[in-house]
N, C-alpha and C positions, 0 to 999 in steps of 0.2 A: 496642190501643195505636195512637195516631195517628202516621202516618209523618211524620218531621221534614221531608221534602222537600215535603210537601203544605201545610206551614204557610204561611199568608199573610204575606209579609214587608211590613212597613210601610215605605212610601217617604216619604222626607223631602221636604217641599215645596221646589221650586227657588227659590233666592233671586232676587228680581227684580234685573235689571241696573240699577245706579245711574246715573241720568241726570246728565249733566254740568250744572253750574250755569250759568244764563244770565247770572250777574253776574260782575264782575271781582273778583280778590283784592285785599285791602287790605294795603299794606306798613306798616312801622313808622312811617312818617311820616303815615299815614292816607290815602295816595293810592290810588286805585283803578287798578291797573296791569294792562296787557295785554302779555304777553310777545310775542305775535304782532305787535301793533301797534308795539312798540318795535323789532322786527326791520325792519318797514317803514320806520320813521323813520331807522334807522341805515344800512340796506343798500339800500333801494329809493328812498327820497326823494331822495338825492343824484343818482341816475341820472335820475329824473323831472325834477328841477330843471335838469339839464344839457340835456336834450332839450326840455323845456317850461319854460323859465325863468319865474319869477314874482316879483313884488314886492308886499309887503304895504304897505297904507296904513291907518293906524290902529293898533289894538292888536295888536302882534306876539305877545304872550303873553296867555293867558287864565288867570285864577286857578284854583287847585285847587278842587274841590267841584262840586256839581251846577250844571248849566246846560243850556240847550237851544240847540244850534247850528241856525240856520235859514238856508238858502242857496238861491239859484237853481242851476240844474243844466244843464250843457252836455255834459260828458264823463264817462266812467267813472272817470277819475283825479281827479275833483273832491273826493272825500273826503280827498285828500292835503293840501288847504289847511287844514282845521280840525285835522287830525292834527299839522300842523307848529306849531300854537299851544300845545300842551300835551304833558306827558309822561304824562298820565292816559289811560285807555282811553275810547273813545267808542263807544256803541252806535248805529250807523246804522240807520235804518229803511229797508228796501229791499224791492223786489218779491220775493215768494216764489219766483218763477221763477229768481231768481239762484242759488238753492241747487242747481238742476238742471244748471247748467253745470259741466263737468269741473274746470277750474282755479279759476274764480270761486267755485264751490260750496265748495271746501275753504277758500278765503280767508274766505268768509262765516262758516263755522263757527269758524275760528281767531280772528277778531276779534269774535265774538259779535254779529253783525248780527241785528236783529230783523226777521223776515220778515212781510210784510203783503200782503193781497190787495186792499185798498181797494174792496171790493164790498159792505161792510156785513155780511159773513158773520161767523160765530163766530171764524174765524181773524183777521179784521180787528180785532174787539173784543179778542181775546186779545193781539194785538200792541200795541195802545194800552195795555192794562193792564200788560203787561211793561215798556213804556217808562216808564209812570208809576211802577211799583215801583222801577225803576232810578234815576229822578230822586229819589225819596223816600229812597233809600239813599245819596244823595250822589254819584251817578254822572252822567256826561255822556251826552247823547243828541243825535244829529244827524238832522235831517229835511229833506227836500226837498219843500216843500209844492206844487210844481208837479206832482208825481206821476210825472213822466217827464222824459227829457232834452229840452231845448228845441232843436229842429231848424229853427226858424223864424228870421226876421230880427228878430223882436221881442225886446226885452231881457228880458221876463218873460212867462211863460204865466199863465193864471188860477190862483189858489191854491186847492187843495182844503182842506177843513176838517181840523183835527187839531192843528196847531202851537200855536195860541193856547190851545186846550183843555188841552193837556199843561202848558204853562207856568203857566196859571191854577190848575189843580187841584193841581199839585205846588208852586206858589208858588216858582218858581225864575226866575232871570234868563234872558233871551233874548240870545244873541250873534248879531247879524245879520251874514251874510257875503254880499257881492255880488261875483260875478265880472263885471268890467266888460265883458268880451268873451270869445268862445270862445278857448281856448288853441290856439296853433299852434306847430309845431316851430320852435325857435330864435328865437322872438319873445316878448319879455317880456309876460306877462299881468299886468294890474293886479287885485289882490285887495283889496277894501275890507272892513275889519273894523270894524264899528260898536261904540260903547260899549254894554256890557251894560245892559239896561233890564228893568223888570218891569211887568206889567199889574196893579199893586197896586190900581188903582181898581176892579178886578173881584173882589178877594179878599172872600170872605164872602157874595157875592151868589149867588142861584140863577141859574145860567147857562142861559138859554134859547137856542134856535137863533138868535134875532135878535141877542142879545148876543155870541154866539160869532162870528157872521158879521161883526159890527161890529169885534171885536177882530182877526179875520183881516185885515180891510180896513185897519185901522190898521197892522198889521205890514207888509203889502204896500206901503202908502204910504210907510212909513219907509224901506224898502229902495229904493223908487223915488227918494226924496229923496236918499239916499246916492249913487246913481248920477248924479243930476242935479248935485249939488254937485261931484262929481269931474269931470264934463264941463266945468263952469264953471271949475274950477281949472286944467284942462289948457288951456282956451282962453286964460285970462289968462296962463298961463305961456308960451304960444306968442306972445302979443302982446308980452311983455316981452323976447323975444329980439332 
């Protein structure tokens, strides 16, 4: 007779830990909401605006639904500007290293930032695919095509590829945002928000590297024109005094 203690007990397979969704929840109004980002809007943005005041020129509010925010980049607080234009969540595409920083890493997870390496690796491709999925779900994505913060005296750094490709493949409008200058404590920064536009002339085409580079250049030129028009407006305003 076999000893009961010697019987082999079948072990149940461990349940895999459920991974958190990379997308935002949808409320009853159909808006894609981020609780963490709403906390920033209500509790942190007023403090930021007190220390680093800013003024919007152009569209102060962006319609609900999918769009791609494209902006130049000076400071770590730059995401606050697009955040202030909507009550929906925005997936910002940021360097993967941001997740390794103690406080910033927790913030990145909370607001569902999409990490990217920008080296052509599998992680880079996965980031672009996640951004594309988010846009096709009707969510908002923010990208800084310069790839890093601008620490030079030039208004723009060269653009890296990716922004035009996302907008064309997802067929969503681009909302261009131009920070006229670097923000400084207690000095009002001018934030230019352009009209949403689409690269509809490229829809349905087979996008080659040449066409994507052409679209990226059009995007950069539009943002340069926005800054030049604002410079002209300020000059005329000064003459009128």
